[in-house]
Every structure is written in structure tokens, then in C-alpha cells.
C-alpha positions as CSV (number, residue, x, y, z in Angstrom):
1,T,-18.7,5.6,10.1
2,A,-17.5,2.0,10.0
3,S,-13.9,3.2,10.0
4,D,-14.5,5.3,13.1
5,A,-16.3,2.4,14.8
6,L,-13.3,0.1,14.0
7,A,-10.9,2.6,15.5
8,L,-12.9,2.9,18.6
9,S,-13.4,-0.9,18.9
10,I,-9.6,-1.4,18.6
11,G,-8.9,1.4,21.1
12,E,-11.6,0.4,23.6
13,K,-12.0,-3.3,23.2
14,A,-8.4,-4.2,21.9
15,G,-9.9,-5.9,18.8
16,I,-12.7,-6.1,16.4
17,D,-15.9,-6.2,18.4
18,L,-18.7,-6.1,15.8
19,P,-21.6,-5.9,18.3
20,Y,-20.0,-2.9,19.9
21,M,-19.4,-1.4,16.4
22,M,-23.1,-2.1,15.5
23,Q,-24.2,-0.3,18.6
24,L,-22.0,2.7,17.8
25,T,-23.1,3.1,14.2
26,G,-26.6,1.7,14.1
27,K,-25.5,-0.4,11.1
28,S,-25.9,-4.2,10.7
29,E,-23.0,-6.5,10.9
30,Q,-23.2,-7.2,7.2
31,Q,-23.1,-3.4,6.4
32,L,-20.0,-3.0,8.6
33,V,-18.2,-5.9,7.0
34,D,-19.0,-4.7,3.5
35,E,-17.8,-1.2,4.3
36,L,-14.6,-2.5,5.9
37,K,-13.7,-5.0,3.1
38,G,-10.0,-5.0,2.7
39,V,-9.5,-3.4,6.1
40,I,-10.7,-6.4,8.1
41,F,-10.6,-10.1,7.1
42,V,-12.6,-13.1,8.3
43,D,-10.4,-15.8,9.6
44,P,-11.4,-19.1,7.9
45,M,-9.8,-21.2,10.6
46,Q,-11.5,-19.6,13.7
47,K,-15.0,-19.1,14.9
48,T,-16.5,-17.8,18.2
49,P,-18.0,-20.3,20.6
50,D,-21.5,-19.6,19.1
51,G,-20.2,-20.2,15.5
52,A,-19.8,-16.5,14.4
53,P,-16.8,-15.6,12.3
54,I,-13.8,-14.0,13.8
55,Y,-12.3,-10.9,12.1
56,H,-8.8,-9.6,12.1
57,T,-7.4,-6.3,10.9
58,A,-5.4,-6.3,7.7
59,D,-2.2,-5.7,9.6
60,A,-2.8,-8.8,11.7
61,Y,-4.2,-11.1,8.9
62,L,-1.6,-10.2,6.3
63,S,1.4,-10.9,8.4
64,G,3.0,-14.0,9.9
65,N,3.0,-17.2,7.9
66,V,1.3,-15.8,4.8
67,R,2.1,-18.8,2.7
68,Q,0.2,-21.1,5.0
69,K,-2.6,-18.6,5.3
70,L,-2.9,-18.4,1.5
71,A,-3.2,-22.2,1.3
72,I,-5.9,-22.2,3.9
73,A,-7.7,-19.3,2.3
74,K,-7.7,-21.0,-1.1
75,L,-9.3,-24.2,0.4
76,A,-11.9,-22.1,2.3
77,A,-12.7,-20.0,-0.8
78,E,-13.7,-23.2,-2.7
79,S,-16.7,-23.6,-0.4
80,N,-17.2,-20.0,0.5
81,P,-16.7,-17.5,-2.4
82,S,-16.8,-14.5,0.0
83,L,-13.3,-15.5,1.1
84,R,-11.9,-14.8,-2.4
85,I,-10.9,-11.3,-1.1
86,N,-8.6,-13.1,1.5
87,V,-7.0,-15.0,-1.3
88,Q,-6.5,-11.9,-3.5
89,A,-5.0,-9.9,-0.6
90,L,-2.7,-12.8,0.5
91,E,-1.5,-13.3,-3.1
92,Q,-0.5,-9.7,-3.4
93,I,1.8,-9.8,-0.4
94,Q,3.5,-13.2,-0.9
95,P,7.3,-12.8,-0.5
96,K,9.4,-13.9,-3.5
97,D,11.1,-17.2,-3.3
98,L,14.8,-16.8,-2.6
99,E,17.5,-18.2,-4.8
100,A,20.1,-20.5,-3.2
101,S,22.7,-17.7,-3.7
102,E,20.6,-15.3,-1.6
103,I,20.6,-17.5,1.5
104,A,23.4,-17.0,3.9
105,V,23.9,-19.4,6.8
106,R,26.3,-18.6,9.6
107,L,28.1,-21.4,11.5
108,G,26.4,-21.7,14.9
109,A,22.9,-20.8,13.8
110,T,20.6,-22.3,16.3
111,W,18.4,-24.0,13.8
112,I,21.3,-26.1,12.4
113,A,21.6,-29.5,14.0
114,P,24.9,-30.2,15.8
115,S,25.2,-33.3,13.6
116,I,25.3,-31.1,10.5
117,I,28.0,-28.9,12.0
118,K,30.0,-32.0,12.9
119,Q,29.6,-33.3,9.4
120,F,30.7,-30.0,7.9
121,A,33.8,-29.9,10.2
122,D,34.8,-33.5,9.5
123,E,34.4,-33.0,5.7
124,L,36.2,-29.6,5.7
125,V,39.3,-30.9,7.4
126,D,39.0,-34.4,6.0
127,A,39.2,-35.7,9.5
128,P,40.7,-39.2,10.1
129,M,38.5,-41.8,11.6
130,I,39.9,-41.4,15.1
131,S,39.0,-37.7,15.1
132,R,35.5,-38.4,13.7
133,R,34.8,-40.8,16.6
134,L,36.4,-38.7,19.4
135,V,35.3,-35.2,18.4
136,D,31.6,-34.3,18.8
137,V,29.5,-31.1,18.6
138,H,27.0,-30.3,21.3
139,Y,24.4,-27.5,21.6
140,V,22.5,-26.6,24.8
141,P,19.3,-24.7,23.7
142,Y,18.5,-23.5,27.3
143,T,21.8,-21.6,27.5
144,G,22.5,-21.1,23.8
145,V,26.0,-22.5,24.2
146,W,27.8,-24.6,21.6
147,N,30.6,-27.0,22.8
148,I,33.0,-29.3,21.0
149,S,34.2,-32.3,23.0
150,G,37.4,-34.0,22.2
151,K,38.7,-31.0,20.2
152,S,42.4,-31.8,21.0
153,N,42.1,-35.1,19.1
154,T,43.1,-34.1,15.6
155,G,44.9,-37.3,14.8
156,G,47.8,-35.3,13.3
157,N,45.5,-33.9,10.7
158,I,47.4,-31.1,8.7
159,K,44.2,-29.4,7.7
160,A,43.1,-29.1,11.3
161,T,46.5,-27.9,12.6
162,V,47.9,-25.9,9.7
163,T,45.4,-25.0,7.0
164,Y,42.5,-24.1,9.3
165,G,44.3,-23.7,12.6
166,T,47.6,-23.9,14.3
167,N,49.4,-26.4,16.6
168,R,48.3,-24.3,19.6
169,A,44.7,-23.7,18.5
170,N,43.6,-26.3,16.0
171,F,40.5,-26.0,13.8
172,Y,38.2,-27.5,16.4
173,H,39.2,-24.9,19.0
174,I,38.5,-22.1,16.5
175,L,35.2,-23.6,15.3
């Protein structure tokens, strides 16, 4: 069957090899594709060097950046109606949009720019101008290390030394 041929193709060829599957089943490419609708999907962005479509399993196609894949599939379906099955499948698995209250960001997340963390720190402790100029936040992506330079320069800021820290370990040391 087409399903058996797909399983063998994935096991033996590590992917969807339609000529191999045609050889196993004696069926045409179109027959195999029709029987495997919803199990395999044509990739609208990729073609083989000879211009033939490239197919992916549902697991592979319906994962990753599915929002981008949906946008691509919708555009492709306008000129190729056979790709509507891609659009339908991708629409069914779209993740729900998160509300702002559902998003939690931890201080030190690597995708937050050091300038944003510095701005947060300066605004939280209402840092005086001298501290804003002398204290800086650095991140080294190669090592994953965060560093704050000039962290001893609080300018006598009460929020940095009492509210969010102590005289021995001010806010910038704790940050």
C-alpha cells in the first residue's frame, strides 16, 4: 500500500522517495500522492533540481514556524488550488495568540538586549545621571555571561543601596 511504501521509504531512504515508492507499489506518483493526502504535504517553497515537487511528512511540515508556512501556503494556493490542503492543515494547528499577561520574561534572558536591561535597572532605581553614565550592562553571547561594569557607582542612591540592595551589595551587584 501507499502507507507501507511510505514507511519503507522513510526507513530505507530517510525521507519521501516517490520513485522508490512507485517501484515498490507499481502505482503512479499521482496515485501515491492522492492516497497519502494529509499524511504527506508538498512544500510550496522547494523543488528538486529537475523541477519536481518535494514532499514532507505531516510531522515535519506541520511543525516549526507554522505561521510563516501558512502565509506561504496561502499565497501558493492562490495559483495552485491543490495546495489548499496545506492551508487547511496549517490553519488547524495554528497556536493561539498569547495575551500580554501570559508572557513571562526573566531578567537575563538572552534575547533581551543589554541596553533594555540597563534601561530597566536605571528606571527601577531612579538612578542619578552619574550612575547612568558609569554603570553599563554587557552580555557575551559566546560564553553566555552577563556583566555589569561600574556597579559600585550608585551615586548615593537610596533605592540602589536600601530598597533593592544593601550598602555591602547594592542593586547592581544583585542584578
